[in-house]
N, C-alpha and C positions, 0 to 999 in steps of 0.2 A: 597511406591514404586516410583522410578523415572525412567521413560523411556527416553532413549536418541535415537532419530531418526535422520538419515542422509539421505537426498534426493540425488540421484545419477543417472546419465545416464548409468552407467556401471556396478554397483553392485546390487545384488539382495538379500541382507540380512539386518537385523536390529540389532543394538546393544541394548540390554536391560540389566539393572543392578539393584542390590539392593542398600541399603543405605551404605554399608561398602566399603572401598577402595579395589580395586582389584577384585570386584565381577562381573565384566563385562563379558558377554558371547554373542556370536553371535547366533541369532536365525533365523529361516526361515522367508521368506517374507510373508508366509500365515498368520502370526500373525498380519499383518497390511495391510489395504486395498489399500493403495495408489500405490502399484506397486513396482517401483524400488527404493530401498533404499541403502544407503552406510553403510560401517562398520567403526569401530574405536577402540580405545584403551582407557580404563579407567585406569589412572595411580594411583600409590599409594598416591600421593599428592592430590587426589580427583579432578584432572583436566581430561578433556576428549579431545582426539585428533581424528579428523575425518581422515579417510583413503579414498583415491580416490578423484574423482572430485565431491565433495559433498557440499551441503548446509545443515547446521546442525541446529537443534533446540532442546530444552528440553521440554518435555511434563510432567507436574506435575500431578501425580495421587495421590490424597490425599493431606493433608496440610503439605507440606514439605517446610520450608523456604529456599530460594535460593538467592545467590548473584552471579553476573557475572562480569568479568573484562572487557567485551566488551559491547559496546552500541548496541541496536537493529539496524536492517538494514532498509535502505530506498532504493527504486528503483526510478530512475529519468529518465523519457522519455524526451529527449532533442528534442523539436520540431523545434529548430533553426538549430542545427548541425546534426540532424537525426541519433540519436543513443540511445541505452538503457544503462544506467549505474547503478551501485550499490554503495552505500556509507553508512557509519555509520551515525546514526542520530546526533552524536556529532562531525562529521568530514565531512561536505558537500564538502569541497575542495578536500578531499582525495578520491573522487569517482573513480571507475574503470569502463571503458567502456566494456560492454559485447559483443556488436555487433551493426551493423547498423540497423536502423529502421526508414524509411522515411515516414511511415503512419501518418496521422493526427489523432491519437488516443487521443482525448481530454479528455477522462475519463478512468482512470485505477484504479483498486483496487484488493487487495488480498481477496480470499475467507476466510471463517471462520476458516479454518485450517491453514491459512497462507502458503499454498503450491502452490496455483494456482493463477496466475496474470491475471485477466480478463481485457478486454479493449473494448471500443466502439469508433468507428470512428466518427469524428465530422460531416461529410457531406454525407457519402455514406451508412450509416445504418449498417455497418459491426459490428458484435459482435463476440468476440472470445477470444483467450488466447495468451499471449506473453510468449515465451520461456525464462526461467531464465538463460539459458546457453548462448544463442546467440541473443536473442531479436527477433526471428522470430515469426510472427503472424500466428496463425492457426484459420481459420474461423469456427465458430459454426453455425451462421445463420444471417439473417437480422433482425434488430430491427423493420422493417416494416415502413409503411408510417403513423404512428400514430401522428407524430409531425407536427405542422403547417409548411407550405412550407417555410416561412421566418425564421424558427428556425434552429439551429444547436444543435447537442448533445454536452453538455458541461461538464458533470460530471458523475461519476460512484461511487457508494458506496454500499458495501456489509455489511449487518448487521453481526457483528462478533459473535453475540449470536445465531441467528437462521438461518443465511445464506440467508435471503431475499436480492435480488439484486435490487437496485434502480438506476435510471438514471435521469439526469436533462437535459432540453433543454431550450434555450433562444434565444432572439434577443435583441435589445436595448430597447424593449418596454414591454416584458413580459417573464416570466419564468414558466416552468411546471415540474411536478414530475411524474415519472413512476415506475412501477416494470418491471423487465426483466426476462423472462423465461430462466433459466440456460441451458436447453437442446436445445432450439430452437433459442434463442435470441430475440423472439418476445416481444415487449414492450406494456404495458397496461397503459393507462393514469390513474393517481390517481386524479390529479387536478392541477390547476394553483397554483404557489407559490405566495401567495398574498404579496403585499407591496414591492416586489423585482423584478426589471425589467430585470436584467442581472446576474443571478446566474451562475458563471463560473465554480464552482465545489461544490460538497457536500461530507460530511463524516458523519458517524454514529458510536457511541461508544458502549461499552458493555452494557450500560444501555438503549440503544435504543433511545438516544438523537441525533437528526440530526442537523447539522449546514451547512450553505452555505455561500459562499463568493460572494457578489454582487459587480461587478466592475463598475457599473454605479454610485453608491453613495459611493463606497469604504467602505462598511460596512459588518459586520458579522451578519447573521440571524440564529435564531433557526427555524426549519421547522418541522411541524407535519407530520410524515411519513405516517399517515393514510389519511390526508386530503390535505396536501400541504400548510396549513396555515403558513405564514412566519411572524416572529416577529423580528424586528431589535434589536440587542444586543448593537452595537455601532460601531464607526469608526475604521478602521485598522490604520489610519494615513498615508496611502500610496496613491499614484496616480497610480492605477493598470490598466493595459490594456492587452487585448488579453488572450490567453489560459494560465492557470497556475493551481496549485493544492493545495488542503488541504487534510490531512488525520490524523486520530487519531493513536497514539501509544497505542495500546490496552493493553499493559502491564503496562502503567503508567497513561493513561487518558489524556496525553498532546496532543493538536491539533497542528500539524506541518503545515507549509505553504511554498510552493515553489512559490515565487511571481515574477511577471514580471511587471515592473513599467515604466510609462511614454512612450512617443513616441520614445525615444532613446533606449528603450529595456534593461533597467538595471534589472538584477535579483538579488534576495536575499533570502536566506533560513532562516527560523526562526519559532517562535511559536506564537499562538494566545491566548490571554487572554479570557477565556470563559465568564467572567463576564462583560468585557468592550469592547471586540472586538479588542483591541489594538494589534498590531504586534510588537514583539521583535526580533530583528535580532540575529542570531547565526553566520552567515557567513558575511564576507565583501561583498560589491557589486561586482558582476561579478567575483566571485571566485568559480568555473570557469564561463566564459561567456557562455550563452545559454538561452533557454526558456524552462522551465521544467514543466511537469506534473508529480506528484509524488505519491507514495504509500509506506506505511510502511509494512514490513513483520512481523506483530505481530498478536497475537490472545488473546482471553480472558482467555483461560484455559491452556496456556503454556507460558513459559518464552522463548522468542525468542532470540537466540544468532546469531550474524551476521557472514557472511563470507564464504569463500571457503577454502578448504585445500591448504596448501602451495604447489606450483607447478601448481595449477590451476589458471586461470585468475580471481583473486578476492582478498578477504580480509582474514586475519588470523582467525582461528577458535578455538583456545584453550581458555578455561575458567575454573573457579573453582567453585565447588559446596560447599556451606556452610551448614552443617547439623543443 
């Protein structure tokens, strides 16, 4: 069985279908816990079209091979021009601005269902959720005063397998790792991230492997999520400065990076080699200009398909299911 879910602010039903073309039906929202979902049409050519202002994804129930014509989605919080944007992971320059967001949320990540985008403020301890429609921040609570006075919150990573929320803090001399209570925002120290003085962001994959980007030595580290022990993988080959982001595409295992380089503030989007730490650019420098913290809208148990319905401020949402 393949379930097709569409998130929406305006509709309250879910489309679920069987494996044959034309088997789509609209079912009630009580079959799914997340609340407001959108509808859609399963066409005879095995493609699916969302209806309404919807963000759509496919959830695989059982071993059904799938292929998609669209790349997964990335969300980029521009700390320079103060907005939240959405883009395909294979088309960073084609990003679409969802709305203004001037907060210094230096850590963002999607939950394990890839439906809720959490954020932590770099300096005032705010922990909450960013709207995927307009970028508005909703406060859950304070991360508390658990970090050293000279530290700032630098990263947020949610385990896509079990939902544990991790956060990192750092100054130019040391870095630390925490868990964060989803309901209250309160942070609990795990320990110092050894061997890494300025971890600027962290990410964790479906196998529970955590990585961090240190901008002091411009290197990638593996981090033990239970102890904070850090081990250098290798150099990114960049001269990185200030807030920026890394996040796994949980559907492919690729680690993406929204980088910000040098004192002139050149940004570039690309991938990180997990064996060497090396950065490979996907986009040209400053296309578009900005300083980005990023997150992929992907999960371990579903195939994420990017975009918004035509007519909404976003990206296309048609795709094809291969039996």
